[in-house]
FIKOLZA-1660 file (N, C-alpha, C; in steps of 0.1 Angstrom, whole numbers, plus 5000, padded with zeros to 4 digits):
% residues 223
   i   px   py   pz ch aa at
   1 2827 7972 7401  A  G  N
   1 2819 7970 7389  A  G CA
   1 2826 7977 7377  A  G  C
   2 2819 7976 7365  A  V  N
   2 2824 7982 7353  A  V CA
   2 2816 7994 7350  A  V  C
   3 2823 8006 7350  A  G  N
   3 2816 8018 7348  A  G CA
   3 2822 8026 7336  A  G  C
   4 2813 8028 7326  A  W  N
   4 2818 8036 7314  A  W CA
   4 2807 8046 7311  A  W  C
   5 2812 8056 7304  A  S  N
   5 2803 8067 7299  A  S CA
   5 2803 8068 7284  A  S  C
   6 2791 8071 7278  A  Y  N
   6 2790 8071 7263  A  Y CA
   6 2785 8085 7259  A  Y  C
   7 2792 8091 7250  A  L  N
   7 2788 8104 7244  A  L CA
   7 2782 8102 7230  A  L  C
   8 2769 8102 7229  A  P  N
   8 2763 8098 7216  A  P CA
   8 2767 8107 7204  A  P  C
   9 2769 8120 7207  A  S  N
   9 2772 8130 7196  A  S CA
   9 2786 8127 7190  A  S  C
  10 2795 8120 7198  A  A  N
  10 2808 8117 7192  A  A CA
  10 2809 8102 7190  A  A  C
  11 2799 8094 7194  A  A  N
  11 2799 8079 7193  A  A CA
  11 2811 8074 7200  A  A  C
  12 2814 8079 7212  A  T  N
  12 2827 8076 7219  A  T CA
  12 2823 8072 7233  A  T  C
  13 2830 8061 7238  A  A  N
  13 2828 8056 7251  A  A CA
  13 2842 8057 7258  A  A  C
  14 2842 8059 7271  A  S  N
  14 2854 8060 7279  A  S CA
  14 2851 8056 7293  A  S  C
  15 2861 8051 7301  A  P  N
  15 2859 8046 7314  A  P CA
  15 2855 8057 7324  A  P  C
  16 2847 8053 7334  A  G  N
  16 2842 8062 7344  A  G CA
  16 2827 8066 7342  A  G  C
  17 2821 8071 7353  A  L  N
  17 2807 8074 7352  A  L CA
  17 2806 8090 7352  A  L  C
  18 2814 8096 7344  A  W  N
  18 2814 8111 7344  A  W CA
  18 2802 8116 7337  A  W  C
  19 2795 8109 7328  A  R  N
  19 2783 8113 7322  A  R CA
  19 2772 8114 7332  A  R  C
  20 2771 8105 7341  A  N  N
  20 2761 8105 7352  A  N CA
  20 2764 8117 7361  A  N  C
  21 2776 8121 7363  A  R  N
  21 2779 8132 7372  A  R CA
  21 2775 8145 7365  A  R  C
  22 2777 8145 7351  A  E  N
  22 2773 8157 7344  A  E CA
  22 2758 8159 7345  A  E  C
  23 2751 8148 7344  A  R  N
  23 2736 8149 7345  A  R CA
  23 2732 8154 7359  A  R  C
  24 2739 8149 7369  A  F  N
  24 2736 8153 7383  A  F CA
  24 2738 8168 7385  A  F  C
  25 2749 8173 7380  A  I  N
  25 2752 8187 7381  A  I CA
  25 2741 8195 7373  A  I  C
  26 2737 8191 7362  A  A  N
  26 2727 8198 7354  A  A CA
  26 2714 8198 7361  A  A  C
  27 2710 8187 7367  A  S  N
  27 2697 8186 7375  A  S CA
  27 2698 8195 7387  A  S  C
  28 2709 8196 7394  A  R  N
  28 2711 8204 7406  A  R CA
  28 2710 8219 7402  A  R  C
  29 2716 8223 7391  A  K  N
  29 2715 8237 7386  A  K CA
  29 2701 8241 7382  A  K  C
  30 2694 8231 7376  A  E  N
  30 2680 8234 7372  A  E CA
  30 2672 8236 7385  A  E  C
  31 2674 8227 7395  A  F  N
  31 2666 8228 7407  A  F CA
  31 2670 8242 7414  A  F  C
  32 2682 8245 7415  A  M  N
  32 2686 8258 7421  A  M CA
  32 2681 8270 7415  A  M  C
  33 2679 8269 7402  A  A  N
  33 2673 8281 7394  A  A CA
  33 2659 8284 7399  A  A  C
  34 2652 8274 7404  A  G  N
  34 2638 8276 7409  A  G CA
  34 2637 8281 7423  A  G  C
  35 2649 8282 7430  A  L  N
  35 2649 8288 7444  A  L CA
  35 2649 8303 7444  A  L  C
  36 2643 8308 7454  A  R  N
  36 2642 8323 7455  A  R CA
  36 2651 8329 7465  A  R  C
  37 2658 8340 7462  A  D  N
  37 2667 8346 7471  A  D CA
  37 2660 8354 7482  A  D  C
  38 2647 8357 7480  A  D  N
  38 2640 8365 7490  A  D CA
  38 2633 8356 7500  A  D  C
  39 2635 8343 7499  A  V  N
  39 2629 8334 7509  A  V CA
  39 2641 8327 7517  A  V  C
  40 2640 8329 7530  A  E  N
  40 2652 8324 7538  A  E CA
  40 2655 8309 7537  A  E  C
  41 2644 8301 7537  A  A  N
  41 2646 8287 7535  A  A CA
  41 2652 8283 7522  A  A  C
  42 2648 8291 7511  A  D  N
  42 2654 8288 7498  A  D CA
  42 2668 8292 7497  A  D  C
  43 2672 8303 7504  A  K  N
  43 2686 8308 7504  A  K CA
  43 2695 8297 7511  A  K  C
  44 2690 8291 7522  A  K  N
  44 2698 8281 7528  A  K CA
  44 2700 8269 7519  A  K  C
  45 2689 8265 7513  A  E  N
  45 2689 8253 7504  A  E CA
  45 2698 8256 7492  A  E  C
  46 2697 8268 7487  A  K  N
  46 2705 8272 7476  A  K CA
  46 2720 8271 7479  A  K  C
  47 2724 8275 7491  A  A  N
  47 2738 8274 7495  A  A CA
  47 2742 8259 7496  A  A  C
  48 2734 8251 7501  A  E  N
  48 2737 8237 7502  A  E CA
  48 2738 8230 7488  A  E  C
  49 2729 8234 7479  A  V  N
  49 2729 8228 7466  A  V CA
  49 2742 8233 7458  A  V  C
  50 2746 8245 7461  A  Q  N
  50 2758 8250 7454  A  Q CA
  50 2771 8242 7459  A  Q  C
  51 2771 8239 7472  A  K  N
  51 2782 8230 7477  A  K CA
  51 2782 8217 7470  A  K  C
  52 2770 8211 7468  A  Q  N
  52 2770 8198 7461  A  Q CA
  52 2775 8200 7447  A  Q  C
  53 2772 8211 7440  A  I  N
  53 2776 8213 7426  A  I CA
  53 2791 8215 7426  A  I  C
  54 2797 8223 7435  A  D  N
  54 2811 8225 7435  A  D CA
  54 2819 8212 7438  A  D  C
  55 2814 8204 7447  A  Q  N
  55 2821 8191 7450  A  Q CA
  55 2820 8182 7438  A  Q  C
  56 2808 8182 7431  A  A  N
  56 2807 8173 7419  A  A CA
  56 2815 8178 7408  A  A  C
  57 2817 8191 7407  A  D  N
  57 2825 8197 7396  A  D CA
  57 2840 8193 7397  A  D  C
  58 2845 8193 7410  A  K  N
  58 2858 8188 7412  A  K CA
  58 2861 8174 7408  A  K  C
  59 2851 8165 7412  A  L  N
  59 2852 8151 7409  A  L CA
  59 2851 8149 7394  A  L  C
  60 2842 8157 7387  A  L  N
  60 2840 8156 7373  A  L CA
  60 2853 8159 7365  A  L  C
  61 2860 8169 7369  A  K  N
  61 2873 8173 7362  A  K CA
  61 2883 8162 7363  A  K  C
  62 2884 8155 7375  A  T  N
  62 2893 8144 7377  A  T CA
  62 2889 8132 7368  A  T  C
  63 2876 8129 7368  A  E  N
  63 2871 8118 7361  A  E CA
  63 2873 8120 7346  A  E  C
  64 2870 8132 7341  A  K  N
  64 2871 8134 7326  A  K CA
  64 2886 8134 7322  A  K  C
  65 2895 8138 7331  A  Q  N
  65 2909 8137 7328  A  Q CA
  65 2913 8122 7327  A  Q  C
  66 2908 8114 7336  A  E  N
  66 2912 8100 7336  A  E CA
  66 2906 8093 7324  A  E  C
  67 2894 8098 7319  A  S  N
  67 2887 8091 7308  A  S CA
  67 2895 8093 7295  A  S  C
  68 2903 8103 7294  A  K  N
  68 2911 8106 7282  A  K CA
  68 2922 8095 7280  A  K  C
  69 2924 8087 7290  A  K  N
  69 2935 8077 7288  A  K CA
  69 2930 8065 7279  A  K  C
  70 2917 8064 7278  A  L  N
  70 2912 8053 7269  A  L CA
  70 2899 8058 7263  A  L  C
  71 2899 8059 7249  A  Q  N
  71 2888 8064 7242  A  Q CA
  71 2884 8053 7231  A  Q  C
  72 2871 8049 7231  A  V  N
  72 2867 8039 7221  A  V CA
  72 2856 8046 7213  A  V  C
  73 2859 8048 7200  A  T  N
  73 2850 8055 7191  A  T CA
  73 2844 8045 7181  A  T  C
  74 2831 8044 7180  A  I  N
  74 2824 8035 7170  A  I CA
  74 2825 8041 7156  A  I  C
  75 2832 8033 7148  A  E  N
  75 2833 8037 7134  A  E CA
  75 2821 8032 7125  A  E  C
  76 2817 8019 7128  A  S  N
  76 2805 8013 7121  A  S CA
  76 2800 8002 7129  A  S  C
  77 2788 7997 7125  A  R  N
  77 2781 7987 7132  A  R CA
  77 2777 7975 7123  A  R  C
  78 2778 7963 7128  A  F  N
  78 2772 7952 7121  A  F CA
  78 2760 7949 7130  A  F  C
  79 2748 7952 7126  A  H  N
  79 2736 7951 7135  A  H CA
  79 2733 7937 7138  A  H  C
  80 2725 7936 7149  A  F  N
  80 2721 7922 7153  A  F CA
  80 2714 7914 7142  A  F  C
  81 2717 7902 7141  A  S  N
  81 2711 7893 7132  A  S CA
  81 2706 7881 7140  A  S  C
  82 2693 7878 7139  A  S  N
  82 2687 7867 7146  A  S CA
  82 2692 7854 7141  A  S  C
  83 2696 7854 7128  A  E  N
  83 2702 7841 7123  A  E CA
  83 2716 7839 7128  A  E  C
  84 2724 7850 7129  A  L  N
  84 2738 7848 7134  A  L CA
  84 2738 7849 7150  A  L  C
  85 2728 7854 7156  A  Q  N
  85 2727 7856 7170  A  Q CA
  85 2738 7864 7176  A  Q  C
  86 2742 7875 7169  A  R  N
  86 2752 7884 7174  A  R CA
  86 2751 7898 7167  A  R  C
  87 2758 7907 7173  A  M  N
  87 2760 7920 7167  A  M CA
  87 2774 7925 7171  A  M  C
  88 2780 7934 7162  A  S  N
  88 2793 7939 7165  A  S CA
  88 2795 7954 7162  A  S  C
  89 2805 7960 7167  A  T  N
  89 2809 7973 7164  A  T CA
  89 2824 7973 7159  A  T  C
  90 2827 7981 7149  A  I  N
  90 2841 7983 7145  A  I CA
  90 2845 7996 7151  A  I  C
  91 2856 7996 7159  A  C  N
  91 2859 8008 7167  A  C CA
  91 2874 8012 7166  A  C  C
  92 2876 8025 7167  A  R  N
  92 2889 8031 7169  A  R CA
  92 2892 8032 7183  A  R  C
  93 2903 8026 7188  A  V  N
  93 2906 8026 7202  A  V CA
  93 2919 8034 7204  A  V  C
  94 2919 8045 7212  A  A  N
  94 2930 8053 7215  A  A CA
  94 2934 8051 7229  A  A  C
  95 2946 8046 7232  A  S  N
  95 2950 8042 7246  A  S CA
  95 2963 8049 7249  A  S  C
  96 2963 8055 7261  A  N  N
  96 2976 8061 7266  A  N CA
  96 2982 8052 7277  A  N  C
  97 2986 8040 7273  A  G  N
  97 2992 8031 7282  A  G CA
  97 2981 8022 7288  A  G  C
  98 2985 8013 7297  A  G  N
  98 2976 8004 7303  A  G CA
  98 2975 7991 7296  A  G  C
  99 2965 7983 7299  A  A  N
  99 2964 7969 7294  A  A CA
  99 2959 7969 7280  A  A  C
 100 2952 7979 7275  A  V  N
 100 2946 7980 7262  A  V CA
 100 2955 7987 7252  A  V  C
 101 2957 7981 7240  A  S  N
 101 2966 7987 7230  A  S CA
 101 2958 7995 7220  A  S  C
 102 2964 8006 7215  A  T  N
 102 2957 8014 7205  A  T CA
 102 2955 8006 7192  A  T  C
 103 2945 8008 7185  A  G  N
 103 2943 8001 7172  A  G CA
 103 2928 8001 7168  A  G  C
 104 2926 7993 7158  A  A  N
 104 2912 7991 7153  A  A CA
 104 2907 7978 7158  A  A  C
 105 2895 7978 7164  A  Y  N
 105 2890 7966 7171  A  Y CA
 105 2876 7962 7166  A  Y  C
 106 2873 7949 7166  A  C  N
 106 2859 7945 7165  A  C CA
 106 2855 7940 7178  A  C  C
 107 2844 7946 7183  A  L  N
 107 2838 7942 7196  A  L CA
 107 2824 7936 7194  A  L  C
 108 2823 7924 7199  A  T  N
 108 2811 7916 7196  A  T CA
 108 2804 7911 7208  A  T  C
 109 2790 7910 7207  A  K  N
 109 2783 7904 7218  A  K CA
 109 2772 7895 7211  A  K  C
 110 2769 7884 7218  A  G  N
 110 2759 7875 7212  A  G CA
 110 2756 7864 7221  A  G  C
 111 2748 7854 7216  A  S  N
 111 2745 7842 7224  A  S CA
 111 2758 7835 7227  A  S  C
 112 2759 7828 7238  A  P  N
 112 2771 7820 7242  A  P CA
 112 2774 7810 7231  A  P  C
 113 2764 7804 7225  A  E  N
 113 2766 7794 7215  A  E CA
 113 2772 7800 7202  A  E  C
 114 2768 7812 7198  A  A  N
 114 2773 7819 7186  A  A CA
 114 2787 7823 7189  A  A  C
 115 2790 7829 7200  A  I  N
 115 2803 7834 7203  A  I CA
 115 2813 7823 7204  A  I  C
 116 2809 7812 7209  A  A  N
 116 2818 7800 7211  A  A CA
 116 2824 7796 7197  A  A  C
 117 2816 7798 7186  A  R  N
 117 2821 7794 7173  A  R CA
 117 2831 7804 7167  A  R  C
 118 2832 7816 7174  A  L  N
 118 2841 7827 7168  A  L CA
 118 2854 7828 7175  A  L  C
 119 2855 7823 7188  A  I  N
 119 2867 7826 7196  A  I CA
 119 2878 7815 7193  A  I  C
 120 2890 7819 7195  A  T  N
 120 2902 7810 7192  A  T CA
 120 2904 7800 7203  A  T  C
 121 2900 7804 7215  A  S  N
 121 2902 7795 7227  A  S CA
 121 2890 7796 7236  A  S  C
 122 2883 7785 7239  A  K  N
 122 2872 7785 7248  A  K CA
 122 2876 7779 7261  A  K  C
 123 2874 7787 7272  A  P  N
 123 2877 7781 7286  A  P CA
 123 2870 7769 7289  A  P  C
 124 2876 7760 7297  A  A  N
 124 2869 7747 7300  A  A CA
 124 2856 7749 7308  A  A  C
 125 2855 7761 7315  A  W  N
 125 2843 7764 7323  A  W CA
 125 2832 7771 7315  A  W  C
 126 2835 7774 7302  A  Y  N
 126 2826 7782 7294  A  Y CA
 126 2811 7777 7294  A  Y  C
 127 2809 7765 7289  A  D  N
 127 2796 7759 7288  A  D CA
 127 2789 7758 7301  A  D  C
 128 2795 7752 7311  A  A  N
 128 2789 7750 7324  A  A CA
 128 2785 7763 7330  A  A  C
 129 2793 7774 7328  A  T  N
 129 2790 7787 7335  A  T CA
 129 2778 7793 7329  A  T  C
 130 2777 7794 7315  A  Y  N
 130 2765 7801 7310  A  Y CA
 130 2753 7793 7311  A  Y  C
 131 2754 7779 7311  A  R  N
 131 2742 7771 7313  A  R CA
 131 2737 7772 7328  A  R  C
 132 2746 7774 7337  A  S  N
 132 2742 7775 7351  A  S CA
 132 2734 7788 7353  A  S  C
 133 2739 7799 7347  A  M  N
 133 2732 7812 7348  A  M CA
 133 2718 7811 7341  A  M  C
 134 2718 7805 7329  A  A  N
 134 2705 7804 7322  A  A CA
 134 2695 7795 7329  A  A  C
 135 2700 7785 7336  A  E  N
 135 2691 7776 7344  A  E CA
 135 2684 7784 7356  A  E  C
 136 2690 7795 7359  A  K  N
 136 2685 7804 7370  A  K CA
 136 2676 7815 7365  A  K  C
 137 2673 7814 7352  A  G  N
 137 2664 7823 7346  A  G CA
 137 2671 7836 7341  A  G  C
 138 2684 7836 7340  A  Q  N
 138 2691 7848 7336  A  Q CA
 138 2693 7848 7321  A  Q  C
 139 2693 7860 7315  A  R  N
 139 2696 7861 7301  A  R CA
 139 2711 7864 7299  A  R  C
 140 2717 7855 7292  A  V  N
 140 2732 7855 7292  A  V CA
 140 2737 7859 7278  A  V  C
 141 2746 7869 7278  A  L  N
 141 2753 7873 7266  A  L CA
 141 2768 7870 7267  A  L  C
 142 2775 7866 7257  A  A  N
 142 2789 7864 7257  A  A CA
 142 2796 7876 7249  A  A  C
 143 2807 7880 7254  A  L  N
 143 2815 7891 7248  A  L CA
 143 2828 7886 7242  A  L  C
 144 2832 7892 7231  A  A  N
 144 2844 7888 7225  A  A CA
 144 2850 7900 7217  A  A  C
 145 2863 7900 7215  A  Y  N
 145 2869 7911 7207  A  Y CA
 145 2880 7906 7198  A  Y  C
 146 2884 7914 7189  A  R  N
 146 2896 7911 7180  A  R CA
 146 2903 7924 7177  A  R  C
 147 2916 7925 7179  A  R  N
 147 2923 7937 7174  A  R CA
 147 2927 7934 7160  A  R  C
 148 2920 7942 7151  A  L  N
 148 2921 7941 7137  A  L CA
 148 2934 7946 7131  A  L  C
 149 2939 7957 7137  A  D  N
 149 2950 7964 7131  A  D CA
 149 2956 7974 7142  A  D  C
 150 2969 7976 7141  A  A  N
 150 2975 7985 7151  A  A CA
 150 2972 8000 7148  A  A  C
 151 2967 8002 7136  A  D  N
 151 2963 8016 7132  A  D CA
 151 2948 8018 7134  A  D  C
 152 2944 8027 7143  A  P  N
 152 2930 8029 7145  A  P CA
 152 2923 8033 7132  A  P  C
 153 2930 8040 7123  A  G  N
 153 2923 8044 7111  A  G CA
 153 2919 8033 7102  A  G  C
 154 2924 8021 7104  A  A  N
 154 2920 8009 7096  A  A CA
 154 2905 8005 7099  A  A  C
 155 2900 8010 7110  A  A  N
 155 2886 8007 7113  A  A CA
 155 2876 8010 7102  A  A  C
 156 2878 8021 7095  A  R  N
 156 2869 8025 7084  A  R CA
 156 2869 8014 7073  A  R  C
 157 2881 8010 7070  A  A  N
 157 2882 8000 7059  A  A CA
 157 2875 7987 7063  A  A  C
 158 2877 7983 7076  A  Y  N
 158 2871 7970 7080  A  Y CA
 158 2855 7972 7081  A  Y  C
 159 2851 7984 7084  A  G  N
 159 2836 7986 7084  A  G CA
 159 2830 7984 7071  A  G  C
 160 2838 7985 7060  A  Q  N
 160 2832 7984 7047  A  Q CA
 160 2834 7969 7041  A  Q  C
 161 2840 7961 7049  A  K  N
 161 2842 7947 7044  A  K CA
 161 2830 7939 7050  A  K  C
 162 2829 7926 7045  A  P  N
 162 2818 7917 7050  A  P CA
 162 2822 7915 7065  A  P  C
 163 2811 7912 7073  A  R  N
 163 2814 7911 7087  A  R CA
 163 2822 7899 7091  A  R  C
 164 2822 7889 7082  A  D  N
 164 2830 7877 7085  A  D CA
 164 2845 7880 7085  A  D  C
 165 2849 7891 7079  A  A  N
 165 2863 7895 7079  A  A CA
 165 2868 7900 7093  A  A  C
 166 2858 7904 7101  A  S  N
 166 2862 7909 7114  A  S CA
 166 2857 7900 7125  A  S  C
 167 2846 7893 7123  A  E  N
 167 2840 7884 7133  A  E CA
 167 2846 7870 7132  A  E  C
 168 2859 7869 7134  A  S  N
 168 2865 7856 7134  A  S CA
 168 2878 7857 7142  A  S  C
 169 2884 7846 7146  A  E  N
 169 2896 7845 7154  A  E CA
 169 2896 7855 7166  A  E  C
 170 2885 7855 7173  A  M  N
 170 2883 7865 7184  A  M CA
 170 2887 7859 7197  A  M  C
 171 2888 7868 7207  A  T  N
 171 2892 7865 7220  A  T CA
 171 2880 7866 7230  A  T  C
 172 2878 7856 7237  A  F  N
 172 2866 7856 7247  A  F CA
 172 2869 7867 7258  A  F  C
 173 2859 7875 7261  A  A  N
 173 2861 7886 7270  A  A CA
 173 2852 7884 7283  A  A  C
 174 2843 7875 7283  A  G  N
 174 2835 7873 7295  A  G CA
 174 2820 7872 7292  A  G  C
 175 2812 7870 7302  A  F  N
 175 2797 7869 7301  A  F CA
 175 2791 7881 7308  A  F  C
 176 2780 7886 7303  A  I  N
 176 2771 7894 7311  A  I CA
 176 2758 7888 7312  A  I  C
 177 2751 7890 7323  A  S  N
 177 2738 7883 7325  A  S CA
 177 2728 7893 7331  A  S  C
 178 2715 7891 7327  A  F  N
 178 2704 7900 7332  A  F CA
 178 2693 7891 7338  A  F  C
 179 2687 7896 7348  A  K  N
 179 2676 7889 7354  A  K CA
 179 2664 7898 7354  A  K  C
 180 2654 7894 7346  A  C  N
 180 2642 7902 7345  A  C CA
 180 2631 7895 7353  A  C  C
 181 2627 7901 7364  A  E  N
 181 2618 7895 7373  A  E CA
 181 2604 7894 7367  A  E  C
 182 2597 7883 7369  A  T  N
 182 2583 7882 7365  A  T CA
 182 2574 7890 7375  A  T  C
 183 2562 7893 7370  A  R  N
 183 2553 7900 7379  A  R CA
 183 2549 7891 7390  A  R  C
 184 2547 7897 7402  A  K  N
 184 2544 7889 7414  A  K CA
 184 2531 7881 7413  A  K  C
 185 2522 7886 7405  A  D  N
 185 2509 7879 7404  A  D CA
 185 2508 7869 7392  A  D  C
 186 2520 7868 7385  A  T  N
 186 2520 7859 7373  A  T CA
 186 2516 7845 7376  A  T  C
 187 2521 7839 7387  A  M  N
 187 2519 7825 7390  A  M CA
 187 2504 7823 7394  A  M  C
 188 2498 7833 7401  A  L  N
 188 2484 7832 7404  A  L CA
 188 2475 7833 7392  A  L  C
 189 2479 7841 7382  A  V  N
 189 2471 7842 7370  A  V CA
 189 2472 7829 7362  A  V  C
 190 2484 7824 7361  A  I  N
 190 2486 7811 7354  A  I CA
 190 2477 7800 7360  A  I  C
 191 2478 7799 7374  A  K  N
 191 2470 7789 7381  A  K CA
 191 2455 7791 7378  A  K  C
 192 2451 7803 7379  A  A  N
 192 2436 7805 7376  A  A CA
 192 2432 7801 7363  A  A  C
 193 2441 7803 7353  A  L  N
 193 2438 7799 7339  A  L CA
 193 2438 7784 7338  A  L  C
 194 2447 7778 7344  A  Q  N
 194 2448 7763 7344  A  Q CA
 194 2436 7757 7351  A  Q  C
 195 2432 7763 7362  A  D  N
 195 2421 7758 7370  A  D CA
 195 2408 7759 7362  A  D  C
 196 2407 7768 7353  A  S  N
 196 2395 7770 7344  A  S CA
 196 2397 7763 7331  A  S  C
 197 2406 7753 7331  A  K  N
 197 2408 7744 7319  A  K CA
 197 2414 7751 7307  A  K  C
 198 2421 7762 7309  A  H  N
 198 2428 7768 7298  A  H CA
 198 2442 7762 7297  A  H  C
 199 2447 7760 7285  A  K  N
 199 2460 7755 7283  A  K CA
 199 2470 7767 7282  A  K  C
 200 2480 7768 7290  A  C  N
 200 2489 7779 7290  A  C CA
 200 2502 7775 7283  A  C  C
 201 2506 7783 7274  A  I  N
 201 2519 7781 7267  A  I CA
 201 2527 7794 7268  A  I  C
 202 2540 7793 7265  A  M  N
 202 2548 7805 7265  A  M CA
 202 2555 7807 7251  A  M  C
 203 2555 7819 7246  A  L  N
 203 2562 7822 7234  A  L CA
 203 2573 7832 7238  A  L  C
 204 2586 7828 7234  A  T  N
 204 2597 7836 7239  A  T CA
 204 2608 7836 7229  A  T  C
 205 2617 7846 7229  A  G  N
 205 2629 7846 7222  A  G CA
 205 2641 7842 7230  A  G  C
 206 2639 7839 7243  A  D  N
 206 2649 7836 7252  A  D CA
 206 2656 7822 7249  A  D  C
 207 2667 7820 7254  A  A  N
 207 2674 7807 7253  A  A CA
 207 2665 7796 7260  A  A  C
 208 2666 7784 7255  A  P  N
 208 2657 7773 7260  A  P CA
 208 2659 7771 7275  A  P  C
 209 2671 7772 7281  A  L  N
 209 2673 7770 7295  A  L CA
 209 2667 7781 7303  A  L  C
 210 2668 7793 7298  A  T  N
 210 2662 7805 7305  A  T CA
 210 2647 7804 7304  A  T  C
 211 2641 7800 7293  A  A  N
 211 2627 7799 7291  A  A CA
 211 2621 7788 7301  A  A  C
 212 2629 7777 7302  A  L  N
 212 2624 7766 7311  A  L CA
 212 2624 7771 7325  A  L  C
 213 2634 7778 7329  A  S  N
 213 2634 7783 7343  A  S CA
 213 2623 7792 7346  A  S  C
 214 2619 7801 7337  A  V  N
 214 2608 7810 7338  A  V CA
 214 2595 7802 7339  A  V  C
 215 2594 7792 7330  A  A  N
 215 2582 7784 7329  A  A CA
 215 2579 7777 7343  A  A  C
 216 2590 7772 7348  A  Q  N
 216 2589 7765 7361  A  Q CA
 216 2585 7775 7372  A  Q  C
 217 2591 7787 7372  A  E  N
 217 2589 7797 7382  A  E CA
 217 2574 7801 7382  A  E  C
 218 2568 7802 7371  A  V  N
 218 2554 7807 7370  A  V CA
 218 2543 7796 7370  A  V  C
 219 2548 7783 7370  A  G  N
 219 2539 7772 7370  A  G CA
 219 2534 7767 7357  A  G  C
 220 2540 7771 7346  A  I  N
 220 2536 7765 7333  A  I CA
 220 2540 7751 7332  A  I  C
 221 2552 7748 7337  A  C  N
 221 2556 7734 7338  A  C CA
 221 2562 7731 7352  A  C  C
 222 2562 7718 7355  A  D  N
 222 2566 7714 7368  A  D CA
 222 2577 7703 7369  A  D  C
 223 2586 7703 7359  A  F  N
 223 2596 7693 7359  A  F CA
 223 2610 7699 7359  A  F  C
% end
């Protein structure tokens, strides 16, 4: 899978789940602080918790060292627009080798239809793939990026320009999809309302194919 950590105070993301490990260590230390040294069972548990903390600390040091190889810092944001169906961040990327080059980048997510209009090359399987996921009731987002400049410092200037200056000639980066399960009793409630001569409709901001799948699942429509 893809694992990244985000540090809000620095608006910086880096590879690895080291933030989760930091939280785990903090929670273990908090738990250990409540154990008593004069209680034998607590003393044994305290020793076990300390082993967990020591092991996690070693892993954390390695993960944080690895995370320094790639740092993505948000310089500015173009917030989500329902009209444009997308949002973007202008970022400074610092890379110590690897597949990603250092520079100023625009990172964008949005509806597959919106992103398709921004990318320079659309894979032949693009439309069929996102439609297939949407037909299964999944919420699908498309991802794209553009390297704006080799100098990371250029990100500030791009953040002050109109978003169209960055959100164009982009490279498709993939899809992400989410499945939000309906409540188990939803279909029973819908049926009860329909049996009592109530007309059931659905108001949603989801894509049409996603909405249709959910409507079929809960019994609002049957085609």
